C-alpha positions in Angstrom: 31.6 122.7 83.3 31.5 123.1 79.5 34.9 123.6 77.8 34.5 123.9 74.1 32.5 126.7 72.4 30.1 124.2 70.9 29.5 122.6 74.3 28.9 126.0 75.9 26.3 126.9 73.3 24.6 123.5 73.5 24.4 123.6 77.3 23.2 127.2 77.4 20.5 126.4 74.9 19.4 123.3 76.7 19.4 125.1 80.1 16.9 127.7 78.8 14.4 125.0 77.9 13.6 126.8 74.7 13.2 125.2 71.3 16.2 125.6 69.1 14.4 128.1 66.8 13.2 130.2 69.8 16.6 130.3 71.4 18.2 131.3 68.0 15.6 134.0 67.4 16.0 135.4 70.9 19.7 135.8 70.3 19.5 137.2 66.8 20.9 134.2 64.9 19.4 131.6 62.6 18.4 128.2 63.7 20.9 126.8 61.1 23.8 128.7 62.7 22.8 127.7 66.2 22.8 124.1 65.1 26.3 124.5 63.6 27.6 126.3 66.7 26.1 123.7 69.1 27.6 120.8 67.0 31.0 122.4 67.1 31.2 122.7 63.3 31.6 126.5 63.4 33.0 128.7 66.1 30.3 131.1 67.3 30.8 134.8 67.3 32.4 136.0 70.5 29.4 138.2 71.6 27.0 135.2 71.2 29.5 132.9 73.1 29.6 135.4 75.9 25.8 135.5 76.1 25.8 131.7 76.4 28.5 131.9 79.1 26.4 134.3 81.0 23.4 132.0 80.8 25.5 129.2 82.3 26.8 131.5 85.1 30.4 131.3 83.7 30.7 135.1 83.7 29.1 137.7 85.9 27.5 140.8 84.7 27.2 142.9 87.7 27.7 146.6 88.2 31.2 147.8 89.2 31.6 151.3 90.5 34.1 153.7 88.9 36.0 153.8 92.2 36.2 150.0 92.5 37.5 149.9 88.9 40.1 152.6 89.7 41.2 150.8 92.9 41.6 147.5 91.1 43.6 149.1 88.3 45.8 150.9 90.8 46.3 147.7 92.8 46.9 145.3 90.0 48.8 147.6 87.6 51.1 149.5 90.0 54.5 148.0 89.0 56.8 149.9 86.7 56.9 147.1 84.2 53.1 147.4 83.8 53.3 150.9 82.4 52.4 149.8 78.9 49.3 148.0 80.2 48.2 151.1 82.2 48.7 153.2 79.1 46.6 150.8 77.0 43.8 151.0 79.6 44.0 154.8 79.6 43.9 154.9 75.8 41.0 152.5 75.7 39.0 154.6 78.2 39.9 157.9 76.6 38.2 156.7 73.4 34.8 156.6 75.0 32.6 159.6 74.5 
């Protein structure tokens, strides 16, 4: 599997079968920047890198229910020494409208 950001971008682009200009346009970047990202000359923005990782199946974008999320947080963050992490998650979620 791809390891560097440039390799991830390059493999995602190639996997789609699109021309470089079409792939770049579809993802809201210029062909010039795509070329630089794919060559490893410049680190791509995190959001674009995540899109490429999704294309390669490196990350899943599936729905998780609120109950599943609550259960996972309760299970994984139940120890007393994880209180700061629980608080950070709570603060993060509290900032959503």
